[in-house]
HTML snippet that shows the backbone in 3Dmol.js (N, CA, C, O; Angstrom):
<script src="https://3Dmol.org/build/3Dmol-min.js"></script>
<div id="view" style="width:600px;height:400px;position:relative"></div>
<script>
const pdb = `
ATOM      1  N   MET A   1      18.596  -1.808   9.123  1.00  0.00           N
ATOM      2  CA  MET A   1      18.287  -2.188   8.070  1.00  0.00           C
ATOM      3  C   MET A   1      16.672  -1.617   8.046  1.00  0.00           C
ATOM      4  O   MET A   1      15.922  -1.568   9.020  1.00  0.00           O
ATOM      5  N   ALA A   2      16.358  -1.198   6.629  1.00  0.00           N
ATOM      6  CA  ALA A   2      15.156  -0.982   7.050  1.00  0.00           C
ATOM      7  C   ALA A   2      13.641  -2.082   7.311  1.00  0.00           C
ATOM      8  O   ALA A   2      13.658  -3.312   7.279  1.00  0.00           O
ATOM      9  N   LYS A   3      12.714  -1.407   7.502  1.00  0.00           N
ATOM     10  CA  LYS A   3      11.611  -2.388   8.224  1.00  0.00           C
ATOM     11  C   LYS A   3      10.728  -1.899   6.761  1.00  0.00           C
ATOM     12  O   LYS A   3      10.901  -0.920   6.036  1.00  0.00           O
ATOM     13  N   THR A   4       9.734  -3.015   6.684  1.00  0.00           N
ATOM     14  CA  THR A   4       9.026  -3.468   5.162  1.00  0.00           C
ATOM     15  C   THR A   4       7.730  -3.754   5.982  1.00  0.00           C
ATOM     16  O   THR A   4       7.755  -4.484   6.973  1.00  0.00           O
ATOM     17  N   TYR A   5       6.333  -3.008   5.419  1.00  0.00           N
ATOM     18  CA  TYR A   5       5.014  -3.642   5.846  1.00  0.00           C
ATOM     19  C   TYR A   5       4.335  -3.469   4.447  1.00  0.00           C
ATOM     20  O   TYR A   5       4.532  -2.546   3.656  1.00  0.00           O
ATOM     21  N   VAL A   6       3.341  -4.735   4.271  1.00  0.00           N
ATOM     22  CA  VAL A   6       2.671  -4.488   3.011  1.00  0.00           C
ATOM     23  C   VAL A   6       1.113  -4.191   3.785  1.00  0.00           C
ATOM     24  O   VAL A   6       0.669  -4.501   4.890  1.00  0.00           O
ATOM     25  N   VAL A   7       0.685  -3.619   2.900  1.00  0.00           N
ATOM     26  CA  VAL A   7      -0.469  -2.875   2.999  1.00  0.00           C
ATOM     27  C   VAL A   7      -1.488  -3.901   3.152  1.00  0.00           C
ATOM     28  O   VAL A   7      -1.801  -4.676   2.248  1.00  0.00           O
ATOM     29  N   LYS A   8      -1.994  -3.888   4.308  1.00  0.00           N
ATOM     30  CA  LYS A   8      -3.528  -4.878   4.569  1.00  0.00           C
ATOM     31  C   LYS A   8      -4.840  -3.656   4.339  1.00  0.00           C
ATOM     32  O   LYS A   8      -4.754  -2.453   4.095  1.00  0.00           O
ATOM     33  N   ALA A   9      -6.220  -4.679   4.565  1.00  0.00           N
ATOM     34  CA  ALA A   9      -7.868  -3.986   3.827  1.00  0.00           C
ATOM     35  C   ALA A   9      -7.614  -3.147   5.395  1.00  0.00           C
ATOM     36  O   ALA A   9      -7.098  -3.670   6.382  1.00  0.00           O
ATOM     37  N   GLY A  10      -8.198  -1.533   5.287  1.00  0.00           N
ATOM     38  CA  GLY A  10      -8.600  -1.000   6.175  1.00  0.00           C
ATOM     39  C   GLY A  10      -6.949   0.089   6.526  1.00  0.00           C
ATOM     40  O   GLY A  10      -7.157   1.182   7.053  1.00  0.00           O
ATOM     41  N   ASP A  11      -5.372  -0.318   6.190  1.00  0.00           N
ATOM     42  CA  ASP A  11      -4.899   0.638   6.572  1.00  0.00           C
ATOM     43  C   ASP A  11      -4.553   1.445   5.890  1.00  0.00           C
ATOM     44  O   ASP A  11      -4.333   1.233   4.697  1.00  0.00           O
ATOM     45  N   SER A  12      -4.355   3.004   6.656  1.00  0.00           N
ATOM     46  CA  SER A  12      -4.053   3.926   5.872  1.00  0.00           C
ATOM     47  C   SER A  12      -2.893   5.092   6.183  1.00  0.00           C
ATOM     48  O   SER A  12      -3.556   6.127   6.242  1.00  0.00           O
ATOM     49  N   LEU A  13      -2.341   5.228   6.273  1.00  0.00           N
ATOM     50  CA  LEU A  13      -0.497   5.891   6.239  1.00  0.00           C
ATOM     51  C   LEU A  13      -0.319   6.405   8.076  1.00  0.00           C
ATOM     52  O   LEU A  13       0.680   6.431   8.796  1.00  0.00           O
ATOM     53  N   SER A  14      -1.430   6.679   8.287  1.00  0.00           N
ATOM     54  CA  SER A  14      -1.820   7.469  10.208  1.00  0.00           C
ATOM     55  C   SER A  14      -2.093   6.261  10.456  1.00  0.00           C
ATOM     56  O   SER A  14      -2.025   6.068  11.669  1.00  0.00           O
ATOM     57  N   LYS A  15      -2.334   5.472   9.961  1.00  0.00           N
ATOM     58  CA  LYS A  15      -2.567   3.860  11.185  1.00  0.00           C
ATOM     59  C   LYS A  15      -1.321   3.240  10.804  1.00  0.00           C
ATOM     60  O   LYS A  15      -0.729   2.765  11.774  1.00  0.00           O
ATOM     61  N   ILE A  16      -0.660   3.076   9.548  1.00  0.00           N
ATOM     62  CA  ILE A  16       0.174   2.533  10.049  1.00  0.00           C
ATOM     63  C   ILE A  16       1.279   3.285  10.580  1.00  0.00           C
ATOM     64  O   ILE A  16       2.240   2.718  11.099  1.00  0.00           O
ATOM     65  N   ALA A  17       1.182   4.645  10.466  1.00  0.00           N
ATOM     66  CA  ALA A  17       2.572   5.217  11.574  1.00  0.00           C
ATOM     67  C   ALA A  17       2.498   4.931  13.158  1.00  0.00           C
ATOM     68  O   ALA A  17       3.380   4.472  13.883  1.00  0.00           O
ATOM     69  N   LYS A  18       0.803   5.454  13.577  1.00  0.00           N
ATOM     70  CA  LYS A  18       0.581   4.857  14.789  1.00  0.00           C
ATOM     71  C   LYS A  18       1.404   3.266  14.998  1.00  0.00           C
ATOM     72  O   LYS A  18       2.356   3.036  15.744  1.00  0.00           O
ATOM     73  N   LYS A  19       0.732   2.361  14.140  1.00  0.00           N
ATOM     74  CA  LYS A  19       1.130   1.097  15.305  1.00  0.00           C
ATOM     75  C   LYS A  19       3.074   0.784  14.402  1.00  0.00           C
ATOM     76  O   LYS A  19       3.661  -0.208  14.836  1.00  0.00           O
ATOM     77  N   LEU A  20       3.526   1.284  13.742  1.00  0.00           N
ATOM     78  CA  LEU A  20       4.622   1.233  14.088  1.00  0.00           C
ATOM     79  C   LEU A  20       6.079   2.374  14.167  1.00  0.00           C
ATOM     80  O   LEU A  20       7.302   2.281  14.065  1.00  0.00           O
ATOM     81  N   LEU A  21       5.284   3.199  14.354  1.00  0.00           N
ATOM     82  CA  LEU A  21       6.172   4.579  15.024  1.00  0.00           C
ATOM     83  C   LEU A  21       6.081   4.924  15.693  1.00  0.00           C
ATOM     84  O   LEU A  21       7.018   5.602  16.114  1.00  0.00           O
ATOM     85  N   GLY A  22       4.723   4.795  16.557  1.00  0.00           N
ATOM     86  CA  GLY A  22       3.640   4.848  17.767  1.00  0.00           C
ATOM     87  C   GLY A  22       3.423   6.181  17.439  1.00  0.00           C
ATOM     88  O   GLY A  22       3.291   6.788  18.501  1.00  0.00           O
ATOM     89  N   ASP A  23       3.314   6.981  16.435  1.00  0.00           N
ATOM     90  CA  ASP A  23       2.550   8.372  16.318  1.00  0.00           C
ATOM     91  C   ASP A  23       2.028   8.551  15.204  1.00  0.00           C
ATOM     92  O   ASP A  23       2.803   8.838  14.291  1.00  0.00           O
ATOM     93  N   ALA A  24       0.141   8.415  14.806  1.00  0.00           N
ATOM     94  CA  ALA A  24       0.281   8.553  13.571  1.00  0.00           C
ATOM     95  C   ALA A  24       0.798  10.018  12.586  1.00  0.00           C
ATOM     96  O   ALA A  24       0.951  10.004  11.365  1.00  0.00           O
ATOM     97  N   ALA A  25       0.965  11.007  13.338  1.00  0.00           N
ATOM     98  CA  ALA A  25       1.091  12.228  12.973  1.00  0.00           C
ATOM     99  C   ALA A  25       2.748  11.702  11.802  1.00  0.00           C
ATOM    100  O   ALA A  25       2.940  12.250  10.717  1.00  0.00           O
ATOM    101  N   ARG A  26       3.473  10.866  12.236  1.00  0.00           N
ATOM    102  CA  ARG A  26       4.697  10.853  11.360  1.00  0.00           C
ATOM    103  C   ARG A  26       3.750   9.944  10.038  1.00  0.00           C
ATOM    104  O   ARG A  26       4.127   8.773  10.009  1.00  0.00           O
ATOM    105  N   TRP A  27       3.297  10.069   9.608  1.00  0.00           N
ATOM    106  CA  TRP A  27       2.687   9.554   8.418  1.00  0.00           C
ATOM    107  C   TRP A  27       3.196   9.710   7.093  1.00  0.00           C
ATOM    108  O   TRP A  27       3.164   8.966   6.112  1.00  0.00           O
ATOM    109  N   PRO A  28       3.789  11.122   7.336  1.00  0.00           N
ATOM    110  CA  PRO A  28       4.010  12.139   6.499  1.00  0.00           C
ATOM    111  C   PRO A  28       6.478  11.289   5.874  1.00  0.00           C
ATOM    112  O   PRO A  28       7.254  11.362   4.921  1.00  0.00           O
ATOM    113  N   GLU A  29       6.419  10.615   7.435  1.00  0.00           N
ATOM    114  CA  GLU A  29       7.580  10.085   7.026  1.00  0.00           C
ATOM    115  C   GLU A  29       7.535   8.686   6.202  1.00  0.00           C
ATOM    116  O   GLU A  29       8.453   7.929   5.884  1.00  0.00           O
ATOM    117  N   ILE A  30       6.326   8.625   6.003  1.00  0.00           N
ATOM    118  CA  ILE A  30       5.764   6.846   5.428  1.00  0.00           C
ATOM    119  C   ILE A  30       5.730   7.493   3.965  1.00  0.00           C
ATOM    120  O   ILE A  30       6.044   6.669   3.106  1.00  0.00           O
ATOM    121  N   LEU A  31       5.504   8.440   3.595  1.00  0.00           N
ATOM    122  CA  LEU A  31       5.084   8.675   2.264  1.00  0.00           C
ATOM    123  C   LEU A  31       6.434   9.059   1.817  1.00  0.00           C
ATOM    124  O   LEU A  31       6.744   8.465   0.784  1.00  0.00           O
ATOM    125  N   GLU A  32       7.591  10.091   2.391  1.00  0.00           N
ATOM    126  CA  GLU A  32       8.451  10.497   2.009  1.00  0.00           C
ATOM    127  C   GLU A  32       9.570   8.987   1.378  1.00  0.00           C
ATOM    128  O   GLU A  32      10.134   9.061   0.287  1.00  0.00           O
ATOM    129  N   ALA A  33       9.713   7.647   2.359  1.00  0.00           N
ATOM    130  CA  ALA A  33      10.213   7.108   2.334  1.00  0.00           C
ATOM    131  C   ALA A  33       9.823   6.517   1.110  1.00  0.00           C
ATOM    132  O   ALA A  33      10.619   5.653   0.744  1.00  0.00           O
ATOM    133  N   ASN A  34       8.679   6.734   0.213  1.00  0.00           N
ATOM    134  CA  ASN A  34       8.130   6.026  -0.308  1.00  0.00           C
ATOM    135  C   ASN A  34       7.475   6.405  -1.438  1.00  0.00           C
ATOM    136  O   ASN A  34       6.389   5.983  -1.836  1.00  0.00           O
ATOM    137  N   LYS A  35       8.267   7.317  -1.998  1.00  0.00           N
ATOM    138  CA  LYS A  35       7.871   8.963  -3.412  1.00  0.00           C
ATOM    139  C   LYS A  35       8.185   7.136  -4.601  1.00  0.00           C
ATOM    140  O   LYS A  35       8.813   6.078  -4.559  1.00  0.00           O
ATOM    141  N   GLY A  36       7.369   7.776  -5.337  1.00  0.00           N
ATOM    142  CA  GLY A  36       6.868   7.306  -6.621  1.00  0.00           C
ATOM    143  C   GLY A  36       5.972   6.256  -6.300  1.00  0.00           C
ATOM    144  O   GLY A  36       5.319   5.880  -7.273  1.00  0.00           O
ATOM    145  N   LYS A  37       5.692   5.549  -5.018  1.00  0.00           N
ATOM    146  CA  LYS A  37       5.232   3.739  -5.317  1.00  0.00           C
ATOM    147  C   LYS A  37       4.058   4.389  -4.640  1.00  0.00           C
ATOM    148  O   LYS A  37       3.148   3.564  -4.565  1.00  0.00           O
ATOM    149  N   ILE A  38       3.543   6.173  -3.835  1.00  0.00           N
ATOM    150  CA  ILE A  38       2.329   6.515  -3.361  1.00  0.00           C
ATOM    151  C   ILE A  38       2.573   7.126  -4.552  1.00  0.00           C
ATOM    152  O   ILE A  38       3.625   7.320  -5.160  1.00  0.00           O
ATOM    153  N   LYS A  39       1.135   7.474  -4.856  1.00  0.00           N
ATOM    154  CA  LYS A  39       1.096   8.577  -5.832  1.00  0.00           C
ATOM    155  C   LYS A  39       0.099   9.174  -5.177  1.00  0.00           C
ATOM    156  O   LYS A  39       0.145  10.393  -5.017  1.00  0.00           O
ATOM    157  N   ASP A  40      -1.370   8.141  -4.506  1.00  0.00           N
ATOM    158  CA  ASP A  40      -2.642   9.771  -3.473  1.00  0.00           C
ATOM    159  C   ASP A  40      -2.528   9.145  -2.042  1.00  0.00           C
ATOM    160  O   ASP A  40      -3.087   8.130  -1.627  1.00  0.00           O
ATOM    161  N   PRO A  41      -1.677   9.983  -1.390  1.00  0.00           N
ATOM    162  CA  PRO A  41      -1.412   9.491  -0.113  1.00  0.00           C
ATOM    163  C   PRO A  41      -2.459   9.170   0.864  1.00  0.00           C
ATOM    164  O   PRO A  41      -2.062   9.108   2.028  1.00  0.00           O
ATOM    165  N   ASN A  42      -4.366   8.835   0.546  1.00  0.00           N
ATOM    166  CA  ASN A  42      -5.222   8.566   0.330  1.00  0.00           C
ATOM    167  C   ASN A  42      -6.010   7.640   0.713  1.00  0.00           C
ATOM    168  O   ASN A  42      -6.800   7.273   1.584  1.00  0.00           O
ATOM    169  N   ALA A  43      -5.226   7.256  -0.804  1.00  0.00           N
ATOM    170  CA  ALA A  43      -5.053   6.005  -1.111  1.00  0.00           C
ATOM    171  C   ALA A  43      -4.494   5.106  -1.808  1.00  0.00           C
ATOM    172  O   ALA A  43      -4.303   5.135  -3.024  1.00  0.00           O
ATOM    173  N   ILE A  44      -4.142   4.067  -0.870  1.00  0.00           N
ATOM    174  CA  ILE A  44      -2.863   2.735  -0.648  1.00  0.00           C
ATOM    175  C   ILE A  44      -3.516   2.041  -1.274  1.00  0.00           C
ATOM    176  O   ILE A  44      -4.722   1.793  -1.269  1.00  0.00           O
ATOM    177  N   ALA A  45      -2.640   1.682  -1.885  1.00  0.00           N
ATOM    178  CA  ALA A  45      -3.297  -0.024  -2.531  1.00  0.00           C
ATOM    179  C   ALA A  45      -2.520  -0.873  -1.696  1.00  0.00           C
ATOM    180  O   ALA A  45      -1.407  -0.719  -1.192  1.00  0.00           O
ATOM    181  N   LEU A  46      -3.706  -2.210  -1.642  1.00  0.00           N
ATOM    182  CA  LEU A  46      -3.700  -3.483  -0.485  1.00  0.00           C
ATOM    183  C   LEU A  46      -1.905  -4.413  -1.003  1.00  0.00           C
ATOM    184  O   LEU A  46      -1.290  -4.277  -2.060  1.00  0.00           O
ATOM    185  N   GLY A  47      -1.762  -4.753  -0.529  1.00  0.00           N
ATOM    186  CA  GLY A  47      -0.660  -5.078  -0.845  1.00  0.00           C
ATOM    187  C   GLY A  47       0.193  -4.622  -1.446  1.00  0.00           C
ATOM    188  O   GLY A  47       0.693  -5.398  -2.260  1.00  0.00           O
ATOM    189  N   LEU A  48       0.688  -3.453  -1.394  1.00  0.00           N
ATOM    190  CA  LEU A  48       2.103  -3.064  -1.191  1.00  0.00           C
ATOM    191  C   LEU A  48       2.673  -2.649  -0.302  1.00  0.00           C
ATOM    192  O   LEU A  48       2.298  -2.134   0.751  1.00  0.00           O
ATOM    193  N   GLU A  49       4.105  -2.975  -0.915  1.00  0.00           N
ATOM    194  CA  GLU A  49       5.167  -2.963   0.351  1.00  0.00           C
ATOM    195  C   GLU A  49       5.793  -1.949   0.078  1.00  0.00           C
ATOM    196  O   GLU A  49       6.470  -1.626  -0.898  1.00  0.00           O
ATOM    197  N   LEU A  50       5.342  -1.115   1.648  1.00  0.00           N
ATOM    198  CA  LEU A  50       6.111  -0.075   1.876  1.00  0.00           C
ATOM    199  C   LEU A  50       7.710  -0.023   2.825  1.00  0.00           C
ATOM    200  O   LEU A  50       8.090  -1.003   3.464  1.00  0.00           O
ATOM    201  N   LYS A  51       8.448   1.198   2.764  1.00  0.00           N
ATOM    202  CA  LYS A  51       9.575   0.769   3.145  1.00  0.00           C
ATOM    203  C   LYS A  51       8.732   1.638   3.892  1.00  0.00           C
ATOM    204  O   LYS A  51       7.833   2.387   3.512  1.00  0.00           O
ATOM    205  N   ILE A  52       9.534   1.222   5.879  1.00  0.00           N
ATOM    206  CA  ILE A  52       9.031   2.163   7.056  1.00  0.00           C
ATOM    207  C   ILE A  52      10.780   3.035   7.471  1.00  0.00           C
ATOM    208  O   ILE A  52      11.752   2.377   7.100  1.00  0.00           O
ATOM    209  N   PRO A  53      11.001   4.008   7.978  1.00  0.00           N
ATOM    210  CA  PRO A  53      11.663   4.848   8.392  1.00  0.00           C
ATOM    211  C   PRO A  53      11.772   4.507  10.094  1.00  0.00           C
ATOM    212  O   PRO A  53      11.125   4.229  11.104  1.00  0.00           O
ATOM    213  N   ASP A  54      13.448   4.831   9.406  1.00  0.00           N
ATOM    214  CA  ASP A  54      14.122   3.856  11.239  1.00  0.00           C
ATOM    215  C   ASP A  54      13.250   4.477  12.452  1.00  0.00           C
ATOM    216  O   ASP A  54      12.818   5.608  12.230  1.00  0.00           O
ATOM    217  N   ASP A  55      12.963   3.960  13.574  1.00  0.00           N
ATOM    218  CA  ASP A  55      12.094   4.867  14.596  1.00  0.00           C
ATOM    219  C   ASP A  55      13.458   5.633  15.245  1.00  0.00           C
ATOM    220  O   ASP A  55      14.471   5.188  15.785  1.00  0.00           O
ATOM    221  N   LYS A  56      12.964   7.084  14.909  1.00  0.00           N
ATOM    222  CA  LYS A  56      13.545   8.020  15.503  1.00  0.00           C
ATOM    223  C   LYS A  56      13.987   7.423  17.077  1.00  0.00           C
ATOM    224  O   LYS A  56      15.041   6.911  17.454  1.00  0.00           O
ATOM    225  N   ALA A  57      12.727   7.718  17.802  1.00  0.00           N
ATOM    226  CA  ALA A  57      13.274   7.605  19.211  1.00  0.00           C
ATOM    227  C   ALA A  57      13.560   6.117  19.549  1.00  0.00           C
ATOM    228  O   ALA A  57      12.884   5.701  20.489  1.00  0.00           O
ATOM    229  N   ASP A  58      14.492   5.145  18.936  1.00  0.00           N
ATOM    230  CA  ASP A  58      15.183   4.332  18.944  1.00  0.00           C
ATOM    231  C   ASP A  58      16.407   4.590  19.092  1.00  0.00           C
ATOM    232  O   ASP A  58      17.206   3.861  19.679  1.00  0.00           O
ATOM    233  N   LYS A  59      16.748   6.064  18.366  1.00  0.00           N
ATOM    234  CA  LYS A  59      18.003   6.276  17.757  1.00  0.00           C
ATOM    235  C   LYS A  59      18.877   7.624  19.547  1.00  0.00           C
ATOM    236  O   LYS A  59      18.584   8.773  19.879  1.00  0.00           O
ATOM    237  N   LYS A  60      19.558   6.953  19.939  1.00  0.00           N
ATOM    238  CA  LYS A  60      19.974   8.380  21.166  1.00  0.00           C
ATOM    239  C   LYS A  60      21.246   9.189  20.624  1.00  0.00           C
ATOM    240  O   LYS A  60      22.275   8.699  20.159  1.00  0.00           O
ATOM    241  N   PRO A  61      20.892  10.720  20.815  1.00  0.00           N
ATOM    242  CA  PRO A  61      21.700  11.595  20.194  1.00  0.00           C
ATOM    243  C   PRO A  61      23.361  11.179  20.843  1.00  0.00           C
ATOM    244  O   PRO A  61      23.948  10.943  21.899  1.00  0.00           O
ATOM    245  N   ALA A  62      23.558  11.282  19.492  1.00  0.00           N
ATOM    246  CA  ALA A  62      25.709  11.224  20.490  1.00  0.00           C
ATOM    247  C   ALA A  62      25.737  11.962  21.267  1.00  0.00           C
ATOM    248  O   ALA A  62      25.304  13.077  20.978  1.00  0.00           O
ATOM    249  N   GLY A  63      26.344  11.680  22.868  1.00  0.00           N
ATOM    250  CA  GLY A  63      26.769  12.712  23.495  1.00  0.00           C
ATOM    251  C   GLY A  63      28.029  13.487  23.476  1.00  0.00           C
ATOM    252  O   GLY A  63      28.620  12.706  22.730  1.00  0.00           O
ATOM    253  N   PRO A  64      28.669  14.161  23.647  1.00  0.00           N
ATOM    254  CA  PRO A  64      30.138  15.290  23.135  1.00  0.00           C
ATOM    255  C   PRO A  64      31.214  13.904  23.360  1.00  0.00           C
ATOM    256  O   PRO A  64      32.346  13.983  22.883  1.00  0.00           O
ATOM    257  N   ASP A  65      30.672  12.311  24.311  1.00  0.00           N
ATOM    258  CA  ASP A  65      32.091  11.909  24.653  1.00  0.00           C
ATOM    259  C   ASP A  65      32.155  10.919  23.135  1.00  0.00           C
ATOM    260  O   ASP A  65      33.091  10.156  22.899  1.00  0.00           O
ATOM    261  N   HIS A  66      31.146  11.090  22.345  1.00  0.00           N
ATOM    262  CA  HIS A  66      31.137  10.410  21.535  1.00  0.00           C
ATOM    263  C   HIS A  66      30.705  10.230  20.260  1.00  0.00           C
ATOM    264  O   HIS A  66      30.229   9.366  19.523  1.00  0.00           O
ATOM    265  N   ALA A  67      31.258  12.075  20.280  1.00  0.00           N
ATOM    266  CA  ALA A  67      30.895  12.897  19.239  1.00  0.00           C
ATOM    267  C   ALA A  67      31.722  12.123  18.071  1.00  0.00           C
ATOM    268  O   ALA A  67      31.167  12.350  16.996  1.00  0.00           O
ATOM    269  N   PHE A  68      32.752  11.367  17.933  1.00  0.00           N
ATOM    270  CA  PHE A  68      34.124  11.114  17.113  1.00  0.00           C
ATOM    271  C   PHE A  68      33.966   9.841  16.929  1.00  0.00           C
ATOM    272  O   PHE A  68      34.757   9.365  16.115  1.00  0.00           O
ATOM    273  N   GLU A  69      33.473   9.361  17.238  1.00  0.00           N
ATOM    274  CA  GLU A  69      33.225   7.567  17.373  1.00  0.00           C
ATOM    275  C   GLU A  69      32.722   7.170  15.526  1.00  0.00           C
ATOM    276  O   GLU A  69      32.462   6.014  15.192  1.00  0.00           O
TER     277      GLU A  69
END
`;
const viewer = $3Dmol.createViewer("view");
viewer.addModel(pdb, "pdb");
viewer.setStyle({}, {cartoon: {color: "spectrum"}});
viewer.zoomTo();
viewer.render();
</script>
């Protein structure tokens, strides 16, 4: 299930990425997940509900014995 986040005062995409994805440099993933909602990534609106992509760090790669599950 996708996570959501409501933009608060002082937020930026990089701050949200750091907080929720563990790395500020992952802000483009949030931008991509919210195409059409964000016109200017440097000026996100307060109260905007953003989709947050899955944290790739939580996913484990399939091993050879799990490839066909």
